[in-house]
Backbone as numpy.savetxt, mean C-alpha at the origin, in Angstrom:
# Nx Ny Nz CAx CAy CAz Cx Cy Cz
-4.82 -20.40 -14.75 -3.60 -19.46 -14.13 -2.75 -19.91 -13.56
-1.57 -19.83 -13.76 -0.24 -20.48 -12.46 -0.65 -19.77 -10.92
-0.37 -19.66 -10.45 -0.07 -19.05 -9.16 0.69 -18.52 -8.74
0.65 -17.77 -8.27 1.70 -16.30 -7.80 2.38 -16.35 -6.76
3.82 -16.27 -6.52 4.75 -16.85 -5.77 4.59 -15.27 -4.93
4.50 -15.43 -3.87 4.38 -14.35 -3.09 5.62 -13.47 -3.18
5.82 -12.21 -3.06 6.92 -11.62 -3.18 6.34 -10.36 -2.33
8.04 -9.51 -2.00 7.88 -8.14 -1.52 7.13 -7.14 -1.92
6.20 -6.93 -1.45 5.10 -5.57 -2.28 5.19 -4.12 -1.07
6.00 -4.11 -0.55 5.94 -3.03 0.02 7.83 -2.61 0.09
8.37 -1.94 0.01 9.82 -1.56 -0.26 9.62 0.01 0.27
10.82 0.68 1.42 11.30 -0.43 1.67 10.40 -0.77 3.45
11.03 -1.72 4.15 9.59 -2.26 4.87 8.64 -1.65 5.40
9.41 -0.28 6.76 8.75 0.72 7.12 8.17 1.56 6.19
8.24 1.78 4.98 7.89 2.97 4.14 6.55 3.91 4.86
5.45 1.99 5.34 3.80 2.99 6.05 4.06 2.74 7.50
5.40 3.06 7.98 5.30 2.88 9.13 4.58 4.94 9.89
4.18 4.60 11.20 3.78 5.72 11.89 4.52 6.64 12.45
4.51 7.80 12.57 5.29 8.21 13.45 5.32 8.12 14.76
6.33 8.16 15.36 6.52 7.50 16.72 5.77 8.22 17.80
5.21 9.38 17.52 4.91 10.43 18.54 3.10 9.14 18.63
2.73 9.03 16.49 1.50 8.69 16.98 0.74 7.24 17.27
2.83 6.83 17.16 2.64 5.06 17.52 2.31 4.83 18.94
3.10 5.82 20.34 3.30 6.25 21.28 1.75 6.56 22.03
0.84 7.22 21.18 -0.81 7.27 21.20 -1.65 7.19 21.41
-1.73 5.95 20.10 -2.23 4.61 19.85 -2.01 3.59 20.52
-1.15 3.33 20.73 -0.28 1.82 22.25 -0.33 0.86 21.29
-0.57 0.30 22.38 0.38 -1.13 21.56 -0.23 -2.35 20.58
-2.35 -1.61 21.06 -3.08 -2.53 19.99 -3.41 -2.08 19.25
-2.81 -1.39 18.41 -3.25 -0.03 17.28 -3.00 -0.20 15.65
-2.04 -1.71 16.48 -0.93 -2.28 15.11 -0.58 -1.13 13.93
0.46 -0.17 14.79 0.97 0.43 14.23 2.08 0.44 13.01
1.75 -1.01 12.20 3.30 -1.04 12.35 4.15 -1.73 12.63
4.99 -2.21 11.55 6.64 -2.83 11.21 7.89 -1.62 11.80
8.48 -1.46 13.26 9.47 -0.83 13.36 10.28 -1.31 12.35
11.38 -0.52 11.99 13.11 -0.70 11.30 12.96 -0.02 10.71
14.41 0.28 9.73 15.27 1.17 9.39 14.21 1.70 8.28
14.88 3.64 8.06 13.82 4.25 7.08 14.03 4.46 5.67
13.87 5.05 5.38 14.09 5.70 4.53 13.97 7.12 4.02
15.53 7.58 2.97 15.33 9.02 3.38 15.62 9.22 1.42
14.82 10.30 0.82 14.95 10.83 -0.17 15.84 11.62 -0.43
16.39 11.58 -1.54 17.74 12.53 -2.05 17.10 13.80 -1.95
17.78 14.83 -1.51 16.78 16.42 -1.73 17.28 17.11 -2.97
18.54 16.39 -3.25 18.36 17.12 -4.85 17.78 17.02 -5.87
16.97 17.69 -6.32 15.70 18.03 -7.22 16.56 17.87 -8.97
16.25 16.75 -9.68 16.86 16.86 -11.00 16.53 18.18 -11.38
17.52 18.49 -12.55 17.06 19.82 -13.21 16.46 19.10 -15.22
15.31 18.71 -15.20 14.88 18.20 -15.90 14.78 19.28 -17.40
14.92 20.35 -16.74 14.85 22.12 -17.65 15.87 21.75 -18.84
17.15 21.83 -18.36 18.19 22.19 -18.61 18.76 21.29 -19.68
18.04 20.26 -19.93 18.11 19.18 -21.07 19.75 17.80 -21.03
19.46 18.28 -19.64 20.13 16.62 -19.12 19.41 15.45 -19.07
20.76 14.37 -19.48 19.53 12.80 -19.66 19.44 12.77 -18.16
17.98 12.66 -17.65 17.82 12.55 -16.47 18.00 10.94 -15.53
18.63 10.30 -16.81 19.11 9.16 -15.66 20.44 8.67 -15.84
21.26 9.90 -15.59 22.91 10.17 -15.74 22.66 9.91 -13.94
22.19 10.89 -13.37 21.62 10.75 -11.85 20.69 9.97 -11.07
21.39 9.71 -10.19 20.82 9.07 -9.19 19.44 9.53 -7.75
18.01 8.81 -8.00 17.36 9.66 -6.96 17.36 8.89 -5.27
18.18 7.83 -5.81 18.73 7.60 -3.67 20.01 6.90 -4.06
20.56 7.28 -3.04 22.31 6.99 -2.98 21.79 5.43 -2.35
22.71 4.46 -1.64 22.82 2.73 -1.78 21.67 3.21 -0.52
21.43 1.33 -0.51 20.84 1.16 0.32 21.46 1.47 2.79
22.94 1.42 1.93 23.25 1.61 3.29 22.63 3.31 3.90
22.18 4.51 3.23 22.24 5.54 2.80 20.85 5.54 3.30
20.02 4.13 3.30 18.53 4.74 3.24 17.86 4.76 4.37
19.20 4.69 5.86 18.87 4.58 7.12 18.47 5.95 7.70
17.60 5.72 8.42 17.50 7.84 8.78 16.90 7.60 10.34
16.49 8.52 11.00 15.77 8.81 12.20 14.00 8.41 11.93
13.43 9.13 10.63 12.24 8.88 11.39 11.56 8.95 9.65
10.95 7.50 9.03 10.25 8.10 7.39 9.38 9.12 7.18
9.07 9.03 8.05 7.59 9.83 8.09 8.00 11.12 8.68
8.92 11.71 8.61 8.80 13.48 8.70 8.27 14.11 7.89
7.78 13.29 6.76 7.54 13.88 5.89 6.64 12.96 5.13
5.48 13.10 4.95 4.93 12.48 3.85 5.61 12.49 2.84
5.90 13.28 1.99 6.45 13.33 0.88 5.82 13.12 -0.48
6.06 12.83 -1.68 4.83 13.11 -3.12 4.87 11.92 -3.45
3.68 11.28 -4.05 2.88 9.91 -4.02 2.74 9.85 -5.77
2.76 8.87 -5.98 2.60 8.30 -7.90 1.76 7.65 -7.76
0.57 7.51 -8.29 -0.18 6.06 -8.69 0.59 5.86 -10.53
0.87 4.64 -10.46 1.15 3.80 -11.67 0.21 2.17 -12.21
0.19 2.83 -13.42 -1.21 1.80 -14.10 -0.01 1.06 -15.17
0.31 -0.43 -13.94 1.35 -1.36 -14.93 0.66 -1.64 -15.78
1.25 -2.91 -16.86 1.09 -3.40 -18.25 0.01 -4.64 -17.43
-0.59 -4.99 -18.18 -1.05 -6.27 -17.22 -0.58 -7.21 -17.11
-0.22 -7.76 -16.36 0.48 -8.77 -14.92 1.48 -8.21 -14.87
1.60 -7.11 -14.92 3.16 -6.38 -14.95 3.13 -6.00 -13.51
2.20 -6.31 -12.48 2.70 -5.43 -11.35 3.76 -6.54 -10.02
3.92 -7.79 -10.21 5.59 -8.19 -9.43 6.52 -7.63 -10.44
6.43 -7.90 -11.33 7.79 -7.55 -12.45 8.12 -6.14 -12.22
7.73 -4.96 -12.18 7.81 -3.58 -11.33 8.12 -3.68 -10.71
7.45 -4.63 -9.29 7.79 -4.21 -8.19 9.78 -4.63 -7.95
9.65 -5.79 -8.77 11.26 -6.05 -8.58 11.63 -4.78 -8.88
11.88 -4.52 -9.81 12.73 -3.21 -10.71 12.55 -2.01 -9.45
11.51 -1.81 -9.09 11.84 -0.94 -8.22 12.60 -1.24 -7.00
12.35 -2.16 -6.70 13.26 -2.51 -5.77 15.09 -2.72 -5.67
14.82 -2.65 -7.55 16.37 -2.86 -7.60 17.21 -1.29 -8.48
16.29 -0.46 -8.55 16.54 1.32 -8.91 16.06 1.97 -6.93
15.66 1.02 -6.33 15.61 2.27 -4.94 14.57 3.15 -4.78
13.37 2.18 -5.40 12.29 3.61 -5.66 11.08 2.83 -4.53
11.14 3.88 -3.33 10.23 3.00 -2.43 8.71 2.96 -3.45
8.30 2.15 -2.54 6.37 1.54 -3.41 6.10 0.90 -2.30
4.67 0.65 -3.07 3.68 -0.36 -2.16 2.40 -0.27 -3.29
2.43 -2.10 -3.22 1.77 -2.41 -4.45 0.30 -3.67 -3.53
-0.44 -3.13 -2.37 -1.33 -4.29 -1.62 -1.15 -5.53 -2.86
-1.15 -6.38 -1.62 -1.25 -7.79 -2.58 -2.11 -8.78 -1.18
-2.93 -9.86 -1.71 -3.43 -10.66 -0.64 -3.73 -11.95 -1.16
-3.86 -13.35 -0.12 -3.75 -14.17 -0.30 -5.26 -14.47 -0.89
-5.46 -15.55 -1.80 -6.70 -15.53 -2.30 -6.83 -17.87 -2.15
-7.96 -17.88 -1.86 -8.10 -19.43 -1.52 -8.82 -19.82 -2.97
-8.97 -20.95 -3.49 -9.60 -21.65 -4.47 -9.53 -22.74 -4.59
-10.61 -23.31 -5.00 -10.51 -24.96 -5.86 -10.12 -25.05 -7.10
-9.15 -25.88 -7.50 -8.74 -26.52 -8.44 -10.07 -27.46 -9.23
-9.54 -27.13 -10.55 -10.68 -28.32 -11.19 -10.87 -29.76 -10.78
-9.06 -30.04 -10.03 -9.23 -31.55 -9.17 -9.98 -31.61 -8.31
-10.15 -30.60 -7.48 -10.37 -30.51 -6.29 -10.02 -29.96 -4.94
-8.87 -29.76 -5.60 -7.84 -29.44 -4.86 -8.06 -27.48 -3.97
-7.31 -27.10 -3.06 -7.35 -26.29 -2.44 -6.34 -25.71 -3.22
-6.10 -24.64 -3.61 -4.73 -23.68 -3.82 -5.13 -22.12 -3.56
-3.70 -22.10 -3.38 -3.90 -20.53 -2.83 -2.39 -19.72 -3.35
-3.31 -18.51 -4.02 -2.14 -17.81 -5.34 -2.16 -16.45 -4.41
-1.19 -15.57 -4.34 -0.52 -14.14 -3.73 -1.56 -13.16 -5.03
-2.13 -12.45 -5.34 -2.70 -11.80 -5.95 -2.96 -10.02 -6.04
-2.51 -8.96 -6.57 -2.28 -7.73 -5.63 -4.29 -7.29 -5.42
-4.00 -6.89 -4.88 -5.28 -6.22 -4.32 -5.78 -5.05 -5.04
-5.62 -4.41 -5.85 -5.94 -3.20 -6.75 -4.93 -3.78 -7.87
-5.91 -4.57 -9.01 -5.24 -4.71 -10.16 -4.14 -3.66 -11.20
-3.05 -3.59 -10.96 -2.62 -3.15 -12.46 -1.66 -2.11 -11.04
-2.07 -1.45 -10.27 -1.58 -0.27 -9.17 -0.44 -0.86 -8.61
0.51 0.59 -8.46 1.03 0.48 -7.68 1.79 1.90 -7.33
1.95 2.17 -6.06 1.78 3.73 -5.43 3.52 3.65 -5.14
3.85 4.42 -5.87 5.79 4.91 -5.28 5.67 5.97 -4.79
6.84 6.79 -3.76 7.07 8.11 -3.35 8.25 8.25 -3.85
8.08 9.47 -4.01 9.43 10.06 -5.03 9.00 11.51 -5.68
10.34 12.07 -6.16 10.11 13.39 -6.81 9.92 12.78 -8.66
10.26 14.34 -9.07 9.61 13.84 -10.76 10.63 12.79 -11.19
12.18 12.80 -10.61 13.19 12.01 -11.56 13.10 10.63 -10.79
11.81 10.23 -9.51 11.69 8.80 -9.51 10.44 8.66 -10.03
9.51 9.54 -10.50 8.26 9.07 -11.16 8.86 8.55 -12.66
9.72 9.42 -13.66 10.84 9.37 -14.45 11.50 7.80 -14.74
12.32 7.50 -13.34 13.28 6.30 -13.55 11.70 4.90 -13.63
10.59 5.31 -13.17 9.65 4.15 -12.78 9.18 3.80 -13.82
9.00 5.36 -14.69 7.81 4.89 -15.99 8.86 4.38 -17.18
10.43 4.38 -16.91 11.12 4.50 -17.91 11.70 2.38 -17.88
10.83 1.83 -16.58 11.37 0.46 -16.50 10.44 -0.44 -17.62
9.67 0.52 -18.57 9.04 -0.46 -19.70 7.64 -1.34 -18.70
7.13 -1.08 -18.03 6.39 -1.76 -17.36 5.17 -0.97 -16.77
5.50 0.48 -16.88 3.85 1.20 -16.90 3.42 1.23 -18.08
2.41 1.46 -17.70 1.00 1.84 -18.70 1.09 3.29 -18.78
0.45 4.10 -17.61 0.19 5.41 -17.50 0.47 5.97 -15.68
0.46 6.85 -15.66 0.83 7.39 -14.24 0.05 8.70 -13.59
-0.19 8.61 -12.32 -1.29 9.59 -12.35 -0.76 10.00 -11.04
-0.71 11.69 -11.32 -0.08 12.37 -9.48 -0.91 12.25 -8.42
-0.75 12.24 -7.59 -1.86 11.98 -6.20 -1.43 13.25 -5.60
-2.70 14.27 -5.63 -2.69 14.94 -4.74 -3.18 15.88 -3.70
-3.45 14.13 -3.04 -3.89 15.09 -1.42 -2.74 13.01 -1.02
-1.31 13.77 -0.73 -0.09 12.58 -0.33 -0.56 11.95 0.95
-1.33 12.89 2.04 -1.71 12.80 3.26 -2.88 11.57 2.73
-3.46 11.68 2.35 -5.23 11.19 2.75 -4.65 9.52 2.41
-3.97 9.64 0.91 -4.00 8.07 0.39 -2.44 7.38 1.26
-1.80 8.19 2.01 -0.36 7.23 2.74 -1.52 7.07 4.09
-2.31 7.65 5.21 -3.21 7.36 5.54 -4.18 5.97 5.25
-5.13 6.04 3.60 -5.58 5.09 3.73 -4.71 3.32 3.57
-3.39 3.84 2.36 -2.56 2.62 2.53 -2.25 2.46 3.80
-2.17 3.29 5.08 -1.57 2.29 6.47 -2.40 1.22 7.17
-3.64 2.24 6.77 -4.76 1.25 7.37 -4.85 -0.67 6.29
-4.71 -0.54 4.81 -4.95 -1.38 3.85 -3.86 -2.34 4.69
-2.66 -1.91 5.27 -1.96 -2.58 5.25 -1.90 -3.13 6.47
-2.41 -2.20 7.39 -2.35 -3.02 8.87 -3.73 -4.16 8.38
-4.40 -3.87 7.80 -5.78 -5.34 7.59 -4.84 -6.59 6.52
-4.25 -6.40 5.95 -3.65 -7.53 5.56 -2.68 -7.91 6.13
-2.08 -7.67 7.29 -1.17 -7.85 8.14 -2.12 -8.93 9.50
-3.15 -9.05 9.15 -4.08 -9.20 10.52 -4.37 -10.31 9.91
-3.99 -11.02 8.24 -4.31 -12.22 8.16 -5.14 -13.12 7.82
-6.60 -11.85 8.39 -7.86 -12.69 7.55 -8.46 -12.48 6.60
-9.44 -13.27 6.22 -9.99 -13.61 4.68 -10.28 -12.00 4.46
-9.62 -12.12 3.44 -10.35 -10.33 2.62 -10.91 -10.42 1.65
-11.99 -9.37 1.01 -12.92 -9.30 -0.22 -12.40 -8.13 -0.81
-11.53 -8.15 -1.98 -11.55 -6.66 -2.64 -12.76 -6.08 -3.28
-12.93 -5.07 -2.91 -14.22 -4.31 -3.26 -14.23 -3.08 -4.23
-14.09 -3.13 -5.36 -14.15 -2.19 -6.74 -14.75 -0.86 -6.55
-16.00 -0.83 -5.54 -16.82 0.61 -5.69 -17.00 0.64 -4.02
-17.18 1.78 -3.95 -17.24 2.06 -2.39 -18.68 2.18 -2.28
-19.18 2.23 -1.14 -20.51 2.02 -1.19 -21.14 2.54 0.52
-22.26 3.27 0.21 -22.60 3.55 1.44 -22.86 3.29 2.67
-22.93 3.44 3.56 -23.17 3.15 4.92 -22.45 3.85 6.31
-22.91 3.58 7.13 -22.33 3.88 8.85 -20.75 3.81 8.53
-20.01 5.04 8.97 -18.51 5.24 9.68 -19.00 4.40 10.50
-17.75 4.01 10.91 -17.61 2.84 12.73 -16.02 3.23 13.10
-16.09 2.55 14.12 -14.69 2.54 14.28 -15.12 1.31 15.60
-13.49 0.73 15.74 -13.95 -0.85 15.93 -13.41 -0.69 17.15
-14.43 -0.58 18.40 -13.38 -0.57 19.86 -13.02 -1.90 20.37
-13.11 -2.76 20.02 -12.51 -4.69 20.47 -11.89 -5.06 19.76
-11.62 -6.21 20.04 -11.09 -7.41 18.93 -10.16 -7.19 17.80
-9.65 -8.29 17.40 -8.25 -7.85 16.77 -8.04 -6.67 15.68
-9.39 -6.08 15.19 -9.57 -5.29 14.65 -9.72 -3.63 15.30
-9.35 -3.62 16.19 -9.70 -2.46 17.22 -8.60 -1.67 16.24
-9.47 -0.46 16.56 -8.67 0.94 16.14 -9.13 1.49 14.93
-9.29 0.43 13.51 -9.54 0.32 12.80 -10.81 1.26 12.43
-10.94 2.21 11.38 -12.02 2.58 10.72 -12.53 2.26 9.42
-13.59 2.42 9.63 -13.84 2.65 7.74 -15.78 2.20 7.92
-16.05 1.54 6.57 -17.86 1.85 6.96 -18.24 0.58 6.82
-19.78 0.39 7.57 -20.02 -0.95 7.56 -21.15 -1.19 6.85
-20.67 -2.47 6.18 -21.66 -2.83 4.48 -22.27 -4.63 5.64
-23.14 -4.48 4.48 -23.99 -5.62 4.66 -23.74 -6.81 3.59
-23.50 -7.90 4.16 -24.03 -8.87 2.48 -23.46 -10.31 2.86
-25.40 -10.97 2.71 -25.23 -12.29 2.74 -25.55 -12.69 3.96
-25.94 -11.87 4.59 -26.19 -12.33 6.73 -25.25 -12.23 7.78
-24.62 -11.16 7.11 -22.89 -11.23 7.78 -22.48 -9.79 7.42
-22.12 -8.97 8.47 -21.62 -7.52 9.07 -20.46 -7.32 8.04
-19.69 -6.49 7.25 -18.48 -6.77 7.38 -17.79 -5.20 7.40
-16.89 -4.89 7.64 -15.62 -3.36 7.41 -15.38 -3.11 6.31
-15.37 -2.41 5.70 -15.27 -1.57 4.72 -14.05 -0.47 4.43
-12.85 -0.91 4.61 -11.43 -0.20 4.20 -10.88 0.29 2.98
-11.13 1.81 2.79 -11.14 1.97 1.29 -9.92 3.05 1.28
-9.64 2.97 -0.10 -8.62 3.98 -0.71 -9.03 5.02 -1.15
-9.33 6.11 -0.45 -10.52 7.01 -1.26 -10.03 7.22 -2.55
-8.64 7.34 -2.52 -7.76 7.76 -3.89 -8.06 6.94 -5.45
-8.58 5.90 -4.82 -9.43 5.09 -5.93 -10.76 4.54 -6.13
-11.49 5.38 -5.15 -12.81 4.57 -5.15 -12.94 2.73 -4.97
-11.84 2.57 -3.91 -11.85 0.84 -3.93 -11.05 1.17 -3.07
-11.44 -0.72 -2.47 -10.87 -1.27 -0.81 -10.76 -2.85 -0.51
-10.49 -2.98 0.66 -10.89 -4.62 1.07 -11.90 -4.12 2.38
-13.03 -5.53 2.58 -13.82 -5.81 3.80 -13.63 -6.88 3.63
-13.91 -7.02 5.67 -13.70 -8.08 6.54 -14.57 -8.56 7.21
-14.66 -9.86 7.11 -15.85 -10.36 8.91 -15.85 -9.25 9.57
-16.89 -8.88 10.10 -16.99 -8.52 11.77 -17.25 -9.47 12.70
-17.07 -9.81 13.37 -17.15 -11.11 14.50 -16.59 -10.76 16.12
-17.48 -10.59 16.87 -17.72 -10.36 18.42 -16.61 -9.03 18.62
-16.86 -7.92 17.88 -16.35 -7.23 18.72 -17.64 -6.40 18.67
-17.50 -4.55 19.22 -17.79 -3.05 19.53 -17.46 -2.36 19.09
-18.35 -1.74 18.14 -18.59 -0.74 17.20 -18.69 0.38 18.14
-18.19 1.81 17.49 -18.90 2.88 17.99 -19.04 4.11 16.69
-19.98 5.09 16.57 -19.90 5.54 15.77 -18.52 7.10 14.97
-18.80 7.63 13.92 -17.57 8.19 14.12 -18.01 9.15 12.90
């Protein structure tokens, strides 16, 4: 399998930034995300019932118009897109081109080649899944790229965004992560100290190590990381 080159897996970069009020409450150690420009969704709704061609209107204005005061003033409407096989990177490039906010988390995976050399590839944490934010027009334009097999609405966008924020913060720690295909029962905890301070998840044990499972409830999947030298409190 060819190596996957690192590419931008979120657009805009501050899509999952927490509101300023939440960042100030959580403090500097909470890892609340990057501070940058913000995204604004065009408030004009497409008139799909009129029979007009939806592709004639644009959901988003130019990149310069995407800078506003608070990207999370409203969570917005989210959709889960299921891509064609190995089309995640292509779809994300297309979404940047047509200016549709998205997140398709990727992680680095190290492995040994048949020749014995250590290799690193960047792969989707959730194969085939890319999440977008936008209205019906945004969903229509994303599906029209030809890279999407099917799409699903997200009923609870707030819950999804909350989980995706934690996943992104976890990835940004650069700690070795293990994809988790199915959630496992366990003690719900909050990390009190260490590099993962502020994270909330489920404790799981595997091969004599304690791991913290960070989940995306919408999918029943997540990522886990080994915990070392930290204090936990039940929640």
